[in-house]
SELOLO-278092 format. One record per residue (C-alpha): x, y, z; chain; residue number from 1. Coordinates in steps of 0.5 Angstrom, whole numbers, plus 500, padded with zeros to 3 digits. Example, Ala and Ser with C-alpha at 12.3 -4.5 7.8 and 13.67 -1.06 7.14 Angstrom:
<rs>
   u   v   w unit pos
 525 491 516    A   1
 527 498 514    A   2
</rs>
This chain:
<rs>
   u   v   w unit pos
 500 500 500    A   1
 503 507 498    A   2
 502 513 502    A   3
 503 520 500    A   4
 502 527 503    A   5
 498 532 499    A   6
 502 538 502    A   7
 501 544 496    A   8
 508 546 495    A   9
 507 551 490    A  10
 512 557 491    A  11
 507 563 493    A  12
 509 570 494    A  13
 506 577 493    A  14
 506 577 485    A  15
 502 571 485    A  16
 498 571 492    A  17
 491 573 488    A  18
 492 566 485    A  19
 494 562 491    A  20
 489 556 492    A  21
 488 557 499    A  22
 483 552 500    A  23
 487 546 498    A  24
 494 547 503    A  25
 494 540 504    A  26
 496 541 511    A  27
 492 543 518    A  28
 494 547 524    A  29
 496 542 530    A  30
 491 543 535    A  31
 486 538 532    A  32
 487 532 527    A  33
 483 531 521    A  34
 480 525 517    A  35
 477 525 510    A  36
 472 519 510    A  37
 469 516 503    A  38
 463 512 501    A  39
 457 509 506    A  40
 463 505 510    A  41
 466 511 511    A  42
 473 509 509    A  43
 479 513 511    A  44
 482 516 505    A  45
 485 522 508    A  46
 489 523 515    A  47
 493 528 518    A  48
 500 526 521    A  49
 499 528 528    A  50
 493 522 529    A  51
 499 519 533    A  52
 499 525 538    A  53
 492 524 540    A  54
 490 517 538    A  55
 496 513 539    A  56
 495 511 532    A  57
 499 513 526    A  58
 496 515 520    A  59
 499 509 516    A  60
 495 505 521    A  61
 488 509 519    A  62
 489 510 512    A  63
 484 505 507    A  64
 481 502 514    A  65
 473 503 515    A  66
 471 508 521    A  67
 468 502 524    A  68
 474 497 524    A  69
 478 502 527    A  70
 474 506 532    A  71
 468 501 534    A  72
 461 500 532    A  73
 458 505 537    A  74
 462 511 535    A  75
 461 509 527    A  76
 453 509 529    A  77
 454 515 533    A  78
 457 518 527    A  79
 452 516 521    A  80
 446 518 526    A  81
 449 525 526    A  82
 449 525 518    A  83
 442 522 518    A  84
 440 527 522    A  85
 443 533 518    A  86
 446 536 524    A  87
 452 537 520    A  88
 449 542 516    A  89
 448 546 522    A  90
 453 549 528    A  91
 452 543 532    A  92
 458 539 535    A  93
 459 532 535    A  94
 462 529 541    A  95
 465 522 540    A  96
 470 517 544    A  97
 475 515 539    A  98
 481 510 541    A  99
 479 511 549    A 100
 479 519 548    A 101
 473 524 548    A 102
 473 529 542    A 103
 469 535 540    A 104
 468 534 533    A 105
 465 538 527    A 106
 463 534 520    A 107
 462 537 513    A 108
 462 534 506    A 109
 466 538 501    A 110
 466 539 494    A 111
 469 532 492    A 112
 463 528 497    A 113
 469 527 502    A 114
 466 527 509    A 115
 471 531 513    A 116
 472 530 520    A 117
 476 535 525    A 118
 477 533 532    A 119
 479 537 538    A 120
 480 534 545    A 121
 474 536 550    A 122
 479 539 555    A 123
 483 544 551    A 124
 481 550 556    A 125
 477 549 562    A 126
 472 555 561    A 127
 465 555 564    A 128
 459 555 559    A 129
 454 559 563    A 130
 459 565 562    A 131
 457 565 555    A 132
 450 564 556    A 133
 450 570 561    A 134
 453 574 556    A 135
 449 573 550    A 136
 443 574 554    A 137
 445 581 557    A 138
 447 582 550    A 139
 440 581 547    A 140
 437 585 553    A 141
 442 591 551    A 142
 441 590 544    A 143
 434 593 544    A 144
 436 600 547    A 145
 441 601 541    A 146
 438 605 536    A 147
 444 606 531    A 148
 448 600 528    A 149
 455 603 530    A 150
 452 603 537    A 151
 450 595 536    A 152
 457 594 533    A 153
 461 597 539    A 154
 456 593 544    A 155
 458 586 540    A 156
 465 588 540    A 157
 465 589 547    A 158
 461 582 548    A 159
 465 578 544    A 160
 472 580 548    A 161
 468 579 554    A 162
 466 572 552    A 163
 473 570 548    A 164
 478 574 552    A 165
 482 576 546    A 166
 486 582 547    A 167
 483 586 541    A 168
 476 585 538    A 169
 474 589 532    A 170
 468 590 528    A 171
 471 591 521    A 172
 466 594 515    A 173
 468 593 508    A 174
 466 599 503    A 175
 464 597 495    A 176
 471 596 493    A 177
 473 592 499    A 178
 477 597 503    A 179
 476 596 510    A 180
 474 600 516    A 181
 475 599 523    A 182
 468 600 525    A 183
 467 598 532    A 184
 473 596 537    A 185
 474 593 544    A 186
 481 592 546    A 187
 486 592 552    A 188
 487 599 555    A 189
 495 599 554    A 190
 494 597 546    A 191
 494 603 541    A 192
 486 603 538    A 193
 485 602 531    A 194
 478 605 531    A 195
 477 609 525    A 196
 483 606 521    A 197
 482 604 514    A 198
 486 598 511    A 199
 486 597 503    A 200
 483 591 499    A 201
 489 588 498    A 202
 490 586 505    A 203
 484 581 504    A 204
 485 578 497    A 205
 479 576 493    A 206
 480 568 494    A 207
 480 569 502    A 208
 474 574 501    A 209
 470 568 498    A 210
 472 563 503    A 211
 470 568 508    A 212
 463 567 505    A 213
 463 559 505    A 214
 466 558 512    A 215
 464 563 517    A 216
 469 562 523    A 217
 477 562 522    A 218
 481 560 528    A 219
 489 561 528    A 220
 491 559 535    A 221
 498 560 534    A 222
 502 564 529    A 223
 508 560 530    A 224
 505 553 529    A 225
 508 548 525    A 226
 503 546 519    A 227
 501 538 520    A 228
 501 535 513    A 229
 495 531 511    A 230
 497 524 508    A 231
 492 519 503    A 232
 493 513 499    A 233
 497 514 493    A 234
 491 511 488    A 235
 491 517 483    A 236
 495 523 480    A 237
 494 530 483    A 238
 490 528 489    A 239
 488 534 493    A 240
 483 535 499    A 241
 478 541 498    A 242
 478 544 505    A 243
 474 550 504    A 244
 469 549 510    A 245
 475 546 515    A 246
 476 549 522    A 247
 483 546 522    A 248
 485 548 515    A 249
 492 551 515    A 250
 493 558 513    A 251
 497 562 507    A 252
 504 563 509    A 253
 503 570 506    A 254
 497 571 511    A 255
 502 569 517    A 256
 507 573 515    A 257
 502 579 515    A 258
 500 577 522    A 259
 507 577 524    A 260
 508 584 522    A 261
 503 586 526    A 262
 505 583 532    A 263
 499 578 533    A 264
 500 571 536    A 265
 493 568 535    A 266
 486 570 531    A 267
 479 569 531    A 268
 475 571 525    A 269
 468 571 524    A 270
 464 573 517    A 271
 458 578 517    A 272
 454 576 511    A 273
 449 581 509    A 274
 444 580 503    A 275
 449 575 500    A 276
 455 579 500    A 277
 461 580 505    A 278
 459 586 509    A 279
 465 585 514    A 280
 468 581 519    A 281
 469 580 527    A 282
 476 580 527    A 283
 479 578 534    A 284
 487 579 535    A 285
 491 576 541    A 286
 498 578 542    A 287
 500 571 544    A 288
 498 564 543    A 289
 490 563 544    A 290
 485 557 543    A 291
 478 557 545    A 292
 473 551 546    A 293
 469 549 540    A 294
 463 552 544    A 295
 466 558 546    A 296
 467 559 538    A 297
 460 558 537    A 298
 458 563 542    A 299
 462 568 539    A 300
 460 566 532    A 301
 453 568 535    A 302
 455 575 536    A 303
 456 576 528    A 304
 449 573 527    A 305
 446 579 532    A 306
 450 584 527    A 307
 447 581 521    A 308
 440 580 523    A 309
 440 587 525    A 310
 443 591 520    A 311
 437 592 516    A 312
 433 595 522    A 313
 439 599 525    A 314
 440 602 518    A 315
 433 603 517    A 316
 432 607 524    A 317
 438 611 522    A 318
 435 613 515    A 319
 428 614 518    A 320
 429 621 520    A 321
 433 623 514    A 322
 428 620 509    A 323
 422 623 513    A 324
 425 630 510    A 325
 426 627 503    A 326
 419 624 503    A 327
 416 631 506    A 328
 419 635 500    A 329
 417 630 495    A 330
 410 630 497    A 331
 410 638 497    A 332
 414 639 490    A 333
 409 634 487    A 334
 403 637 489    A 335
 405 643 484    A 336
 401 643 478    A 337
 405 645 471    A 338
 401 648 466    A 339
 407 650 461    A 340
 414 650 460    A 341
 415 657 464    A 342
 413 653 470    A 343
 419 649 470    A 344
 423 656 473    A 345
 417 656 479    A 346
 418 649 480    A 347
 426 649 480    A 348
 426 655 485    A 349
 422 651 491    A 350
 427 649 496    A 351
 424 643 497    A 352
 427 640 490    A 353
 434 641 493    A 354
 432 638 500    A 355
 429 632 496    A 356
 436 629 495    A 357
 440 633 500    A 358
 443 637 494    A 359
 447 644 493    A 360
 444 645 486    A 361
 439 643 481    A 362
 438 644 473    A 363
 432 642 469    A 364
 434 641 461    A 365
 428 641 457    A 366
 427 643 450    A 367
 435 645 450    A 368
 433 650 455    A 369
 436 650 462    A 370
 433 652 468    A 371
 437 652 474    A 372
 437 653 482    A 373
 443 653 487    A 374
 450 652 486    A 375
 450 649 479    A 376
 455 649 473    A 377
 454 654 467    A 378
 449 653 462    A 379
 454 650 457    A 380
 456 645 462    A 381
 449 643 464    A 382
 448 642 457    A 383
 454 638 456    A 384
 453 634 462    A 385
 446 632 460    A 386
 448 630 453    A 387
 454 626 456    A 388
 449 622 461    A 389
 444 621 456    A 390
 448 617 452    A 391
 452 614 458    A 392
 446 612 461    A 393
 442 610 455    A 394
 437 615 457    A 395
 436 612 464    A 396
 439 614 471    A 397
 446 615 473    A 398
 450 617 479    A 399
 457 619 481    A 400
 461 622 487    A 401
 467 624 483    A 402
 465 627 477    A 403
 472 629 475    A 404
 474 622 474    A 405
 468 621 469    A 406
 469 628 466    A 407
 476 630 466    A 408
 474 636 462    A 409
 470 639 468    A 410
 475 638 473    A 411
 475 646 474    A 412
 468 645 477    A 413
 470 639 482    A 414
 470 643 488    A 415
 463 646 487    A 416
 460 640 483    A 417
 463 634 485    A 418
 457 629 486    A 419
 452 628 480    A 420
 445 625 480    A 421
 442 624 473    A 422
 435 622 471    A 423
 432 622 464    A 424
 426 626 462    A 425
 425 623 455    A 426
 428 617 451    A 427
 429 621 445    A 428
 433 627 447    A 429
 437 630 453    A 430
 431 633 457    A 431
 433 631 464    A 432
 434 633 471    A 433
 440 633 475    A 434
 442 634 482    A 435
 449 637 484    A 436
 453 636 491    A 437
 459 640 493    A 438
 466 637 494    A 439
 467 634 501    A 440
 474 634 503    A 441
 475 628 508    A 442
 481 626 512    A 443
 482 618 511    A 444
 486 615 517    A 445
 490 608 514    A 446
 493 603 518    A 447
 499 604 514    A 448
 500 607 507    A 449
 496 603 502    A 450
 500 604 497    A 451
 506 600 500    A 452
 501 594 502    A 453
 507 590 498    A 454
 514 592 500    A 455
 521 590 497    A 456
 527 589 500    A 457
 533 584 500    A 458
 529 578 502    A 459
 524 580 496    A 460
 517 581 496    A 461
 513 581 503    A 462
 507 584 506    A 463
 508 591 509    A 464
 511 592 516    A 465
 508 598 517    A 466
 502 599 520    A 467
 503 606 523    A 468
 497 612 522    A 469
 498 614 515    A 470
 493 620 513    A 471
 490 621 506    A 472
 486 627 504    A 473
 480 625 499    A 474
 478 631 495    A 475
 474 633 489    A 476
 469 628 492    A 477
 462 628 495    A 478
 458 624 500    A 479
 455 618 497    A 480
 448 618 494    A 481
 443 614 499    A 482
 438 609 496    A 483
 432 613 499    A 484
 435 620 495    A 485
 436 616 489    A 486
 429 613 489    A 487
 426 620 491    A 488
 429 623 485    A 489
 426 618 481    A 490
 419 619 483    A 491
 420 626 482    A 492
 423 625 475    A 493
 417 621 473    A 494
 412 626 476    A 495
 415 631 472    A 496
 416 627 466    A 497
 408 625 466    A 498
 406 633 467    A 499
 411 635 461    A 500
 408 629 457    A 501
 401 632 459    A 502
 403 639 457    A 503
 405 636 450    A 504
 399 632 449    A 505
 394 637 451    A 506
 398 642 446    A 507
 398 637 441    A 508
 390 636 442    A 509
 389 643 441    A 510
 393 643 435    A 511
 389 637 432    A 512
 382 640 434    A 513
 384 647 431    A 514
 386 643 425    A 515
 380 638 425    A 516
 375 644 425    A 517
 379 647 419    A 518
 379 641 415    A 519
 371 640 417    A 520
 370 648 414    A 521
 375 646 408    A 522
 371 640 407    A 523
 364 643 407    A 524
 367 649 402    A 525
 369 643 398    A 526
 362 640 398    A 527
 359 646 396    A 528
 364 647 390    A 529
 363 640 388    A 530
 355 641 388    A 531
 356 647 384    A 532
 361 644 379    A 533
 357 638 378    A 534
 350 640 378    A 535
 349 648 378    A 536
 354 649 372    A 537
 352 643 368    A 538
 345 647 367    A 539
 348 653 363    A 540
 353 648 359    A 541
 347 644 357    A 542
 344 651 355    A 543
 350 653 351    A 544
 350 646 347    A 545
 343 647 346    A 546
 344 654 343    A 547
 350 652 339    A 548
 346 646 336    A 549
 340 650 334    A 550
 345 655 331    A 551
 349 650 327    A 552
 342 647 324    A 553
 338 652 323    A 554
 342 658 321    A 555
 345 656 314    A 556
 348 662 312    A 557
 352 663 318    A 558
 359 666 316    A 559
 365 661 316    A 560
 368 665 322    A 561
 362 665 326    A 562
 360 658 325    A 563
 368 656 327    A 564
 367 660 333    A 565
 360 656 335    A 566
 363 649 334    A 567
 369 651 338    A 568
 364 654 343    A 569
 360 647 343    A 570
 367 643 344    A 571
 369 647 350    A 572
 362 646 353    A 573
 362 638 352    A 574
 369 638 355    A 575
 367 642 361    A 576
 361 637 362    A 577
 366 631 361    A 578
 370 634 366    A 579
 364 635 371    A 580
 362 628 370    A 581
 369 625 372    A 582
 369 630 378    A 583
 363 627 380    A 584
 365 620 379    A 585
 371 621 383    A 586
 368 625 389    A 587
 363 620 390    A 588
 368 614 391    A 589
 370 616 397    A 590
 363 616 400    A 591
 362 609 398    A 592
 362 603 403    A 593
 358 598 399    A 594
 361 591 401    A 595
 365 587 397    A 596
 362 581 393    A 597
 365 576 388    A 598
 366 579 381    A 599
 367 575 375    A 600
 372 579 371    A 601
 371 575 365    A 602
 364 577 365    A 603
 364 584 367    A 604
 369 585 361    A 605
 364 582 356    A 606
 359 587 359    A 607
 364 593 358    A 608
 366 591 351    A 609
 359 591 349    A 610
 357 598 352    A 611
 363 600 348    A 612
 362 597 342    A 613
 361 603 338    A 614
 367 606 340    A 615
 371 600 339    A 616
 369 599 332    A 617
 370 606 330    A 618
 377 606 332    A 619
 378 599 329    A 620
 380 596 336    A 621
 381 589 338    A 622
 380 587 345    A 623
 383 580 347    A 624
 381 577 354    A 625
 384 571 357    A 626
 382 567 363    A 627
 381 572 369    A 628
 380 570 376    A 629
 374 571 380    A 630
 376 577 385    A 631
 372 580 391    A 632
 370 587 389    A 633
 364 592 388    A 634
 361 591 381    A 635
 359 598 378    A 636
 366 601 381    A 637
 370 595 377    A 638
 366 596 371    A 639
 368 604 371    A 640
 375 601 372    A 641
 375 597 366    A 642
 371 602 362    A 643
 377 608 363    A 644
 382 603 362    A 645
 380 600 355    A 646
 378 608 353    A 647
 384 610 355    A 648
 388 605 351    A 649
 383 607 345    A 650
 384 614 346    A 651
 392 614 346    A 652
 393 609 341    A 653
 398 610 336    A 654
 397 613 329    A 655
 401 608 326    A 656
 397 601 328    A 657
 390 599 330    A 658
 389 599 338    A 659
 390 592 340    A 660
 388 591 348    A 661
 390 585 352    A 662
 387 583 358    A 663
 391 577 362    A 664
 392 575 369    A 665
 398 572 372    A 666
 396 564 374    A 667
 395 563 382    A 668
 397 569 386    A 669
 403 573 387    A 670
 406 576 393    A 671
 407 584 394    A 672
 412 587 399    A 673
 408 592 403    A 674
 413 594 409    A 675
 415 588 413    A 676
 409 584 410    A 677
 409 580 404    A 678
 401 580 402    A 679
 398 575 397    A 680
 394 578 391    A 681
 391 577 384    A 682
 394 580 378    A 683
 390 583 372    A 684
 394 586 367    A 685
 391 591 361    A 686
 396 592 356    A 687
 396 596 350    A 688
 400 597 343    A 689
 399 605 344    A 690
 403 611 344    A 691
 406 609 351    A 692
 410 614 355    A 693
 417 615 359    A 694
 418 611 365    A 695
 419 617 369    A 696
 412 619 369    A 697
 409 612 371    A 698
 407 615 378    A 699
 405 622 375    A 700
 399 619 371    A 701
 395 617 377    A 702
 395 624 379    A 703
 388 628 378    A 704
 388 633 373    A 705
 394 630 370    A 706
 395 629 362    A 707
 401 627 359    A 708
 399 628 352    A 709
 396 635 350    A 710
 394 634 343    A 711
 387 638 341    A 712
 384 631 338    A 713
 385 627 345    A 714
 380 630 349    A 715
 381 628 356    A 716
 379 631 363    A 717
 386 628 367    A 718
 381 625 372    A 719
 381 618 369    A 720
 387 614 371    A 721
 386 618 378    A 722
 379 615 378    A 723
 382 608 377    A 724
 387 609 383    A 725
 381 611 387    A 726
 377 605 385    A 727
 383 600 387    A 728
 384 604 394    A 729
 377 602 395    A 730
 378 595 394    A 731
 385 595 398    A 732
 388 594 392    A 733
 394 597 388    A 734
 395 600 381    A 735
 401 601 377    A 736
 404 602 370    A 737
 409 600 366    A 738
 410 603 359    A 739
 415 604 353    A 740
 414 610 349    A 741
 412 608 342    A 742
 411 601 344    A 743
 405 601 349    A 744
 403 601 356    A 745
 401 595 361    A 746
 397 597 367    A 747
 398 592 373    A 748
 392 591 378    A 749
 393 588 384    A 750
 386 585 388    A 751
 387 582 395    A 752
 386 575 396    A 753
 381 576 402    A 754
</rs>
């Protein structure tokens, strides 16, 4: 049987400490021993070297054996029952008698499904259990009298020190960059206090913070301990043991050196988890070796639970008075009714708008006009800020406490405007509201120069050795924007945006109302004009035509010049009458709401050609009709459609050939792209061999009163094709033209498939 240790001997220094695998050191601290058990029989797969010290059994005698075979069935049953009851998930301790010795044990399963049993002698240090109980009870009584979170943390620091006996107990709070601050402290009177000191995030690397999230209690009993290696059976390559949750896990040599530099002899660290993040630590320091019984460790850990359970309550209490003022200001300012943009200056002049966010200045940008109050940037700078924030935040919201970091070009105003709270008022432009805060110079006390957290000397790189007070002046920075301030700002911005939108909507409604009234008046006038043109004007035209006919038929001896004038007058009257009839047809279509019915186009065109027999024969024209579909339409309008199209083809026939008109249909349906959709249509084509026209006139010919051919012998009103377009629109269809000059024209009719 081959045995090997799993000690991680990779060289670790400050250049690679952030990648140090501190969860698999392969060794433990010597104040207890460790067994790694696998399978249902709890086979001993890992064993620390110091079992001989505690059990008088060497690791070589334990590896590969089942737990029951070594320690007896009774101990194995107790261990298995502990697992079945799920007590290993809680903070419960298991008391076992192993090899005739009583031990207090912790048990957990690691990521590799190995049960890690860690055992410590019961009588390491004799301490009365009722002391911790009395202290905890007293803490609970006092806790209700503590209104602020800081007072509560101070009470916990004092209570933890009294329970544990450490020389120094600190409540250590992290900021958002994981720099730490000693938030509360209790220490021996002869020690220099650390209260209020700050420590850089590099003092606790990311993987250490991650382990603090998993393992809520870490203990180092003696900084100068000698690590105890862990052994295992050499049955697979690169074998290791994940000890993330281990109590005895050996400590990183970098951290040991750091504590040496501080002069610390022993530590206890309790994680403070709030909203699934590492809020802080209870850090206990002793300046000589010190161990605690497992019971006392749990009592100390309970102090951490007191803090985390009360963070919400205490912070809410601290913020209550401030938020009351903000909410009162929000209520007053939102009660002001805005009737037009000029009212923005009145709103921004109200003191409540500054109280809303505890700001020193505020600006509203609307329609590129700036309204400001308090200490603000110049108008040009406000517009620049609004434009930048709109782009950066995608027209939402944005806050910063150090404006000069994001916009260095505004560094010259960083004393008067360091903090910015931005809320967009429109997703399409730079309209917005912005609150400003002045610079708050802060003196931060660091426990040593944070820029020298790593030092280089003749021995190479090592953790910093100096923890002397180091002062830093933080400038061009404002106070943080608190959550209730940003929420109040968002609420007010929403209210203001709603009022501004209401103004725009009201104005647009008024504009459309006036336009509607004007349109009604215009339509009424057009209806009157249409009535006059289509009814009243036809009567004098008929009289003109009647008089002209009588003159031409009865007066045989009229001079030639008079006769020619009468003929021209009669022709003009006929053309005007035709125009009036076409206008009447055109205007009637828009008022038509007849339902669509199936129309046999073949049959309809036969009726049209029968009605036009005289015109077709006179021009020696030929109308050829191919297979045509049945479409949904309004019969009399479709008849008018084909009358106009066939009439146009005959009217604009080529002088060099007889008119030939082909009416065909595409087989099945065709798809036409309309916007983002492709819709099915029946396509009917009316093709002639007439004069044709240039392609650039393909759309113009459908405009009313448009005529491309101005020859006097080609009479037309310019309404015919416009009437055809109107008819196709009534059918939700499409009409277009394709033509080659002196070859002919094709009119395409698309009837929707309904």
